[in-house]
N, C-alpha and C positions, 0 to 999 in steps of 0.2 A: 271931554279931554281930547287934545290933539297930539298925535304921535308923529314925530318927524324923523325920518331916516336920512342922515346926512351922507351923501355919496362922497367918497374919497377917490383920488386919482388911481389908487392902487386897486380898487375894487371894480375896475372896468370890465373884468371878465365874468362878473356875477350874472346869473340868469335874469331875464327881464322881469320876473315876478318880484324881485327884490327892489326894483327901482320905483319906490313909492315915496311921494312927497308929503301927502296928507291923506290920512285915512281915519275913519272913526274906529272905535274899539272893536266893533263887529268886523270892520275891515282888517284889523290886526289878527283876529281869530282866523279870518279867511286866509291871510298870508301864511299863518302857522300851519293850517290844514294843507295848503298847497305845498308848503315845504315838506310836510310829512309824506304827502303823496309822492313828491319827487324822490324823497329818500327811499320809499318802497320800490319805486321804479328802478332807481340806481342799484338797490340791493338785489332785485330780481335780475337785472342785467349782469351784476357781478356773479350771482349764483349760476346763471347760464354760462358765463365765461369760465367759471371754475369747473363746471360740469364738463365743458368742452375740453378744458385742459386735462382733467382727470381721464376723460375718454381717450384723448391722444396719448396720455401717459400709459394708460392700461393697454392700448393698442401696441405701444412700443414694448411694454413688458411682455405681452403675449408673443410678439414677434421675436423678442430676445430669447424667451423660453423655447420658442419653436426652433430658433437657430441653435440654442444650447442642446436641445434634445436631438437635433439633427447631427450635431457634432458627436454626441455620446453614441448615437446609433452607428456613426461611421467608425468611431474608435470603440471597439467592443469592450476593452478593459482599460478605462481611462485613469484608474487609480493605482499608482505604483508605490511600493515600499522603498523608502530612501536608503534602507540599510542593506537589503538583499536583492532588490530589483523585482520582486514578485509583483504581478499585476492582478487587479480585481475589477469586477464589473460594478460593484457597489462600494460606496464609501464606508459603510458599516463593516463590510468584510475586511477592508484594510485596517479598520480600527481594531477588530478582534485579532487580526494577524500581528499587529504591533505589540500586543500583550505577550506573544510568544518571545519576542526579543527582550522584553522587559522582565520576563520570568513570572508574570502575574497570572495566576489561575484562580479566579474568585469562586468557581463552582467546584465543590469537592464532594466525593461519594461518601455517604454516611456509613457504608459497610466496609470499604477497603481503604478509604482516605485518599484515593487518587484524585488529582486536581485537573480541571479543564478550564479553557478560556471562554467557552460558550456553554450556555445552559442546554442547548440542543445536544452537544457532545456528551454532557452528563446524562441526559435522558436516554441516549443510545447506549451508553455504558451500563446503566442500571439494568438493562435487559439481560446482560450477561449473568448477573446474579440471580435473576428470576427465570433464566433459561427460556425467555420469550424470544421467538424468532418470527416476526410477523411478515417478513418479506420472503416469499417462496419462488423458486425458479419453475417456470411453466414447462420446461423441457426435461429436467432430471429430478425435480422435487427437492433439491437442496434448499435449505432455509437459512436466513440471515437476520441478524439483529438490526442492521442498517440498510437503508435503501441504496446507499452508495456501494456497499459490499455486493449487493445483488447486481448492480450495474457493471461492476468490475468482473463479476462471475460470468455474466452473459458473453463477455469477450471470448471465453473459453469455447463456447459453442460455435461462434462464427469464425474462430480460427485466426482472427486478425491480430497482427502485431505492428501497430502503427508507429511505435517509438523505436528508433534505431540509433546505435552508437556511432558517432562520427569517426571514432578511432579504429574500431575493429569490425564494425558492420553488424554486430549482434542486434537482434530485434527483440522487443519486449511488448507485452500486452498492456502494461501500465507505465505511466510516466514516472511513478515513484520507483519502480524496478530499474528503470534506466538511470535514475539519479543515483541509486545505490551502486549500480554497476560502474559508473564513472569514478567512484571512490577507489575501485580496484586499480584502475589505470593510474590514479594519482597516488596510490600506495597509502591511502588514509584508512586507518582502522581505529575509529574512536572508542569502540566498546571493548574493554579488556576484562578478562576473567580474573577475579581477585585471588583465586586458588592456584592456578597454573600459569597465569600471565599471557595466555593465548588471546589474540585480538581479533575483532570482527568488524565488518563494515556496517552491519545492521544490529540493532538492539535485539531483534527477534532471534538472530543467530546466537547471540550470547545467552539469551534465556533458554534456548534449546540445549546449548552446550553445558550450562550449569547443572542440568538434570543428570548428566553423566556422573558428576562428582557426588550428587545426592542419591544416585542409583534410582532415580525416579523415572518410571516409564508409564505415562498416563494413557498412552494409545494402545488399545488391545484389539487383536484380531478376533472377530466373532466366530471364526471357523476352527482355528487351531489353538487359540489362547496366547499366541506369541505377543509380546509387549514391545513397545518402541518408545524412544524419547521424542521422536518427531512424527507429526502427522504425515509428512511426505514419505517417510520410511514405511509407515503402515500402508499408504496407498500403493507404493511400489511392491510391497509384500503381497497385497491382495491379487496382483496379476498372476502370482504363482498358482493360486487356487483356481483362477479362471482358465489357466492353461494357455493363455494367449502369449505369443511371442511375435509382436508386430515388427520388430527390428531385425532385418536380415542382412547378411554380409553379401555384397555384390560379387565377391571373388570366390568364395567357397560355399555359399548358400546357408551357412549356419545362422540360426535364428536366436534372438535374445528377447528377454522380457523388458529390458531397460535400454534406453538409448546410450547411457553411460557404459554399459557392458559391451555394446557394439563398438563404441569408440575405443575402448581398451583392447578389444579383439583385433581391430584394424592395425594396431601396432605390431602384431605378430607378422602380418603380411608385409609390413613396411620394414621389419627387422629392427625396429626402434626399441631400445630398452633404456629409457632416460634416467631411471633410478638406480644409482650405483652405490654399493656398500663401501664405506670409507676404510674398512678394516681388511677385507679380502679382495675387493675389486669386482665381486660378482654383481651383475646388473639384472634389473627386473623391469618388467613392463608396467607394473602398477606400484604405486607408493605403498599400498597395504602389504604387498608381498615383501617389500624391503623391510618394513617394520617387523613382520613376522620373522624374517631372516636374522635381523639384528639381535633377537632374543637368544639365538643359538650362541652368539659370541659372549653374551653376558651371563650365560648359564641360568638365566631367570626362567622360572616355570610358574607363571601366574595362574594357570588353570589347574585346579585340584579337584579330585573326585570326592564327593561328599560322603561316599560309602566306605571307601578303603583308604583314602588319603593320598593316593598316587597323584603326582603333579606332572603337568605337561607344559611344554613351551607354546603349543598352539591349541586353540579352541577346538579345531577339527579333530586333533588327536584325542582330546578328552571325550568328544562325542562318539568316536569309534570305540574308545575304552568302555564307555557306558553300556555297550552291547553285551559285554561279558556279564554284567550284573542283571541285565534284563533277560538274558538268554536268547536274544534274537540272533538269527543267522541269515542275513539278507542275501548272501551270495550262494546260489544253488547251481550245481552242475547239471546241465541239460542232458548229459549222457548216462550218468549213473544215479543222479538224484541226491548226492551227498551235498550238505549245506555247510557253509563256513561263516564264521563271525567276521573275519577280516578278508579283505580283497586280496591281500598278499598270499594268504593260505589258499584261496580259491585259484589264483594264478599258478601257484606251484602245483596244485592238483591237476589242473588242465594240461600241464606238460606231460603228465603220465599218459593221458589219452593220445596226445599228439605223438609222443615217442613210441607208443604201442602201434599206432597206425603206420609210422615210418618203418618199424621193424617188420611188420607183416608184409608191406609192399616190397621190402628188400628180399624177403624169403621167396615171394612169388617171382 
């Protein structure tokens, strides 16, 4: 059998192997085999071409990633919140942050029901219930439930206050403290007490304030048993037992246990009495003194003796009154040894000795 391939004018571009006029059957098989080999060569060539293209594409991708990483390195916090402007190093951190604006807290504590945006926050919180504090300070031994809390604590030891207020110049150890401080300048107090209506810039301040209404004092002094509503008040109280008075007046040399006490003392030298009574016009250095004074106008006596029922306008008066029931006489005359319950009686007694001395000197 003779196979004939008729060439057309359109097929002039075909390879030479296809230009056959007469071939035997075996010749046709040879043509097919040659065509198959040619296909394999073309496929191999195409694979190499694809591989080269993939290699080039991969190189471009690596280069692009390298440039992207370089950009991220240059911009330390490239991810910003469109609602508040906060910036983050990682996209995941921004994602968790947006949950705060949406009010979504998918992780809740099984003991108290408090919700959190991140599982890590829940894990840190759970340690409060178990009293576990794995992060300890190497300098003072204080322990914390969170590593971030330890990091913030270490700023106390180095004494640095890197965050400063642009309006008044006050400096702070933590960025969060500065943020709360700026609310004072803005007059914003978002946390309000439901019982008395007093407002605060921080939720922590409100929590501490509420303890006053509940008569709750969870912080106890280990030395004298005095209790306090705030931990800061306990820390200030502990200075009394240590006997330290690190704050001294540059004008008269008086020393104080607290910086606030020194600040109030300086008003005496300056002659400033900013707190004025609206009823009688009497002025005071401290706001607390004015509050005590106002009770005299209202005839209110909130401090009563548990043993005899006598009431007093000031807590200090009640404290002095209690000496009658205890039998203590803390004021003793150095000349004759007589002791007195009240300082007023002691002062009156001391005039006897001073008058006696003056009369003797006149006789001589």
